C-alpha positions as CSV (number, residue, x, y, z in Angstrom):
1,M,50.7,28.5,255.2
2,N,50.3,25.5,252.4
3,K,47.5,27.5,250.9
4,I,47.6,31.4,248.5
5,T,44.5,33.1,247.7
6,I,45.2,34.7,244.7
7,I,43.7,38.1,244.9
8,F,43.1,39.0,241.2
9,S,42.4,43.0,240.8
10,P,42.7,43.9,237.6
11,Y,42.4,47.4,237.8
12,H,43.5,51.1,236.7
13,V,42.5,54.2,237.8
14,G,38.8,52.6,238.7
15,E,38.4,50.8,235.1
16,R,38.7,47.2,234.4
17,D,41.3,46.3,232.0
18,F,42.5,49.2,230.9
19,R,46.9,49.7,230.7
20,V,48.2,48.6,233.9
21,G,45.4,46.6,234.7
22,N,45.6,44.7,232.2
23,G,49.0,42.8,234.1
24,P,47.3,40.4,236.2
25,K,45.6,38.9,233.6
26,R,48.8,38.6,231.5
27,I,50.4,37.5,235.0
28,L,47.8,34.7,235.4
29,G,48.3,33.8,231.7
30,F,51.8,32.1,232.2
31,G,51.0,29.8,234.4
32,I,51.3,31.3,237.8
33,V,48.8,29.0,239.1
34,D,50.6,25.7,237.9
35,V,53.5,27.7,239.1
36,L,52.8,27.7,242.9
37,E,50.8,23.9,242.5
38,K,54.2,22.6,241.6
39,L,55.5,24.1,245.0
40,G,52.8,22.3,246.8
41,Y,50.7,25.0,247.7
42,E,46.6,25.4,246.8
43,V,45.4,27.9,245.3
44,D,42.2,29.7,245.0
45,I,41.4,33.0,243.3
46,V,39.5,35.5,244.5
47,E,38.5,38.6,242.3
48,I,37.6,41.7,243.1
49,P,34.5,42.3,241.6
50,R,33.0,45.4,238.8
51,V,32.9,49.2,240.5
52,D,31.3,50.3,237.5
53,E,28.2,51.7,240.0
54,Y,31.0,54.1,241.8
55,E,31.3,57.6,240.4
56,G,34.5,58.0,238.8
57,E,37.6,57.2,239.7
58,I,37.9,57.9,243.0
59,G,35.0,56.5,244.0
60,K,36.1,53.3,242.1
61,S,39.7,53.9,242.9
62,F,39.0,53.6,247.1
63,E,36.1,50.9,246.6
64,I,38.7,48.7,245.4
65,L,40.6,49.5,248.4
66,N,37.7,48.8,250.6
67,R,37.3,45.4,248.8
68,T,41.0,44.3,248.9
69,S,41.5,45.0,252.1
70,V,37.9,42.8,253.1
71,I,39.3,40.1,251.0
72,V,43.3,40.1,252.7
73,K,41.0,40.0,256.2
74,N,39.4,36.7,255.3
75,A,42.3,35.1,253.3
76,I,44.4,35.4,256.6
77,A,41.5,34.2,258.9
78,N,41.0,31.1,256.6
79,G,45.2,30.6,257.0
80,T,45.7,31.4,253.5
81,F,48.6,33.4,252.2
82,P,47.6,36.3,250.2
83,L,49.6,37.2,246.8
84,I,47.9,40.1,245.4
85,L,48.0,40.8,241.2
86,S,47.1,44.3,241.0
87,G,46.9,46.9,238.5
88,N,47.6,49.9,240.7
89,C,50.2,50.3,243.3
90,M,48.3,51.3,245.9
91,A,46.6,48.5,246.4
92,T,49.3,47.5,248.9
93,A,47.8,50.2,251.4
94,A,44.5,47.8,251.4
95,V,46.8,45.0,252.2
96,A,47.7,46.3,254.7
97,C,44.9,46.9,256.3
98,G,43.8,44.2,256.1
99,L,46.4,42.4,257.5
100,R,46.0,44.3,260.7
101,E,49.4,43.0,261.8
102,E,50.6,45.5,264.8
103,N,54.3,46.8,264.3
104,L,54.0,45.9,260.3
105,G,56.9,46.5,258.3
106,F,56.9,46.5,254.7
107,I,60.0,45.5,251.9
108,Y,59.0,47.3,248.8
109,F,60.6,46.7,245.4
110,D,60.2,49.8,243.9
111,A,61.3,52.9,241.3
112,H,58.6,55.3,242.9
113,D,57.9,56.3,246.5
114,D,54.2,56.3,246.3
115,L,54.4,59.1,249.2
116,D,53.4,61.5,247.2
117,S,50.4,63.9,248.8
118,P,47.6,65.8,247.2
119,D,49.2,69.2,247.6
120,V,52.7,67.9,246.2
121,N,52.1,65.3,243.5
122,T,52.5,66.1,239.8
123,N,51.9,63.3,237.8
124,G,47.8,63.0,238.7
125,Y,48.0,59.3,239.7
126,L,45.7,58.1,242.9
127,D,48.9,55.8,242.6
128,A,51.6,58.1,243.7
129,M,49.6,58.6,247.4
130,G,49.6,54.7,248.5
131,L,51.5,55.3,251.0
132,S,50.7,59.1,252.9
133,M,47.5,57.7,252.6
134,L,48.1,54.8,254.6
135,R,49.8,56.9,257.2
136,G,47.1,59.0,257.5
137,E,48.8,62.2,255.7
138,S,46.2,61.7,252.9
139,W,42.8,61.1,251.5
140,K,41.8,61.3,255.2
141,A,38.0,61.1,254.7
142,H,37.9,58.4,252.4
143,M,40.9,56.3,254.0
144,S,38.8,55.9,256.9
145,K,36.3,54.2,255.7
146,V,38.7,51.5,254.3
147,P,37.8,48.2,256.7
148,Y,40.1,48.1,259.2
149,F,42.4,51.2,258.3
150,K,44.7,52.3,260.9
151,P,47.3,54.8,260.4
152,L,50.5,53.2,260.2
153,T,54.1,54.5,260.6
154,F,57.4,53.6,258.7
155,D,59.8,52.7,261.3
156,K,60.4,49.5,259.3
157,F,60.3,50.4,255.5
158,L,63.0,49.1,253.3
159,Y,63.1,50.7,250.1
160,C,65.4,48.8,246.9
161,G,65.2,50.4,243.2
162,L,63.6,53.6,244.4
163,R,64.8,56.1,241.9
164,A,62.5,57.9,239.7
165,C,61.7,61.0,242.4
166,D,61.7,64.8,241.6
167,E,63.8,66.7,244.3
168,I,60.6,66.5,246.9
169,Q,59.8,62.5,246.7
170,K,63.5,62.8,248.0
171,Q,63.1,65.1,250.9
172,R,60.0,63.1,251.7
173,V,61.5,59.4,251.8
174,K,64.9,60.9,254.0
175,E,62.5,62.2,256.5
176,A,60.3,59.2,256.9
177,N,63.8,57.9,257.6
178,M,63.1,54.6,255.3
179,D,66.0,52.5,254.9
180,I,66.6,53.0,251.0
181,I,68.4,51.1,248.3
182,W,68.8,53.4,246.2
183,G,69.1,53.2,242.0
184,D,72.1,54.6,240.1
185,E,71.1,55.6,236.1
186,T,75.6,56.4,236.4
187,K,76.8,53.4,238.1
188,K,75.7,49.8,238.9
189,V,74.4,49.6,242.0
190,D,74.8,45.5,243.6
191,F,71.6,45.2,244.5
192,I,72.2,41.0,245.9
193,K,74.7,42.2,248.6
194,E,72.5,45.4,249.6
195,V,69.2,43.7,250.2
196,K,71.1,40.9,251.7
197,T,73.1,43.3,253.9
198,Q,70.0,45.0,254.7
199,L,68.0,42.4,255.8
200,Q,70.5,40.9,257.6
201,K,71.3,44.3,260.2
202,R,67.2,45.1,260.7
203,D,64.4,42.5,260.8
204,Y,61.1,44.3,259.1
205,S,58.9,41.0,259.7
206,P,56.2,41.1,260.0
207,A,56.1,42.2,256.1
208,V,54.0,43.2,253.6
209,V,56.1,43.3,250.2
210,H,55.6,45.3,247.0
211,L,56.6,44.0,243.5
212,D,56.7,47.2,241.6
213,L,58.1,45.8,237.6
214,D,59.4,48.8,237.4
215,C,61.8,48.0,240.0
216,L,63.5,46.3,236.7
217,D,65.9,48.2,234.9
218,A,64.7,50.1,232.1
219,A,67.2,47.9,230.1
220,Y,63.8,45.2,230.0
221,G,62.1,47.7,228.2
222,K,58.7,49.4,229.3
223,V,57.1,47.9,232.1
224,N,54.8,51.1,232.2
225,D,54.5,54.4,230.8
226,F,57.3,55.1,234.2
227,P,60.9,53.3,232.7
228,S,64.5,54.2,233.9
229,E,67.8,53.6,234.2
230,G,69.4,52.5,237.3
231,G,66.8,49.2,238.1
232,L,67.6,45.4,239.0
233,Y,68.4,43.4,236.8
234,E,66.5,39.9,236.2
235,N,69.0,37.9,237.6
236,E,69.0,40.3,241.2
237,L,65.7,40.8,241.5
238,L,64.9,36.7,241.2
239,E,68.0,36.4,244.0
240,C,66.3,39.7,246.2
241,M,63.1,37.7,245.9
242,G,63.8,35.0,247.1
243,M,65.7,36.0,249.9
244,V,63.1,37.7,251.8
245,P,61.5,34.9,253.1
246,E,64.4,33.7,253.9
247,Y,65.2,36.9,256.1
248,S,62.1,37.9,257.0
249,T,58.7,37.0,257.9
250,P,56.2,37.8,255.3
251,R,52.5,38.3,255.6
252,S,51.9,39.7,251.6
253,L,52.7,39.6,248.1
254,T,51.6,42.6,245.9
255,I,52.8,42.4,241.9
256,C,51.6,45.5,240.1
257,S,52.2,48.3,238.0
258,F,52.9,46.4,234.9
259,D,51.2,47.5,231.1
260,P,52.0,44.3,229.0
261,D,51.1,46.8,225.8
262,C,53.4,48.6,226.8
263,G,56.7,47.1,225.5
264,D,57.5,43.4,225.8
265,G,54.6,42.0,227.7
266,D,55.5,38.5,227.4
267,K,59.3,39.2,228.7
268,I,58.3,40.9,231.8
269,A,55.0,38.6,232.5
270,Q,57.8,35.6,232.8
271,I,59.9,37.6,235.2
272,A,56.7,38.7,237.2
273,V,55.8,34.5,237.5
274,E,59.5,33.5,238.0
275,A,60.0,36.0,241.1
276,V,57.0,34.7,242.3
277,K,58.6,31.4,242.5
278,R,61.3,32.2,244.0
279,F,59.6,33.8,246.3
280,F,57.2,31.4,247.6
281,T,60.4,28.6,247.0
282,S,61.7,30.1,250.2
283,L,58.8,30.4,252.5
284,S,57.8,26.8,251.8
285,K,61.6,26.6,253.0
286,K,60.2,28.0,256.6
287,K,57.1,25.5,257.1
């Protein structure tokens, strides 16, 4: 594909331009469209319309998922690659629905597992439940209405930088049999080596690629309200984003969970744009 559809979703807890909902706007402001066009891609931007008429966080958030799934499906039907700029990380659940791929794989750069169910969740965010929703474990009535939804298994799932988990969350990840490259605040992990090894050992194609920017080490400042040590350095993230299309077949890329007013927003936005550049430069070599 030499065409990209940027799906612009500046929402957090159903509210537009609120906290991490401002992240997509900051990333756009740092010239991501120009970067992609210089790589030879045609870029179209589709914005998720406001959902103000829906009731409460739950109603608004699921309507955003509904619309995201349809836009992803249309992007694929039109021969374009979906690049989702989202406030919330559970957007990727809707992306997976819209792709409608069989045997879908997942490559997740994230400090958090997103596998909570309502029964174990303690932080109060729907975001923390995106993957449990996608496998049909939680919010079943709402998920059944998301276009093209069907429960998915995570037989081909790679986590990179996962670390900010309590004991219950760690146990749930292990029970899901995901491949995990753990972050570690007590010693430096060679993420480049580990990611390359894992991608060479196993094919996660066709892959949903998910970049939650809090996978970055806390040394880069607060990406959002949940920074943690033991994450990826900038050079590691960029190298890994270039490796993903080299060793797998991505079907989408989601960038999410970045609050530009939380820390050094300009620095993080620049890293995000460079990560996208590395990803699509690598992807273009496979044409």
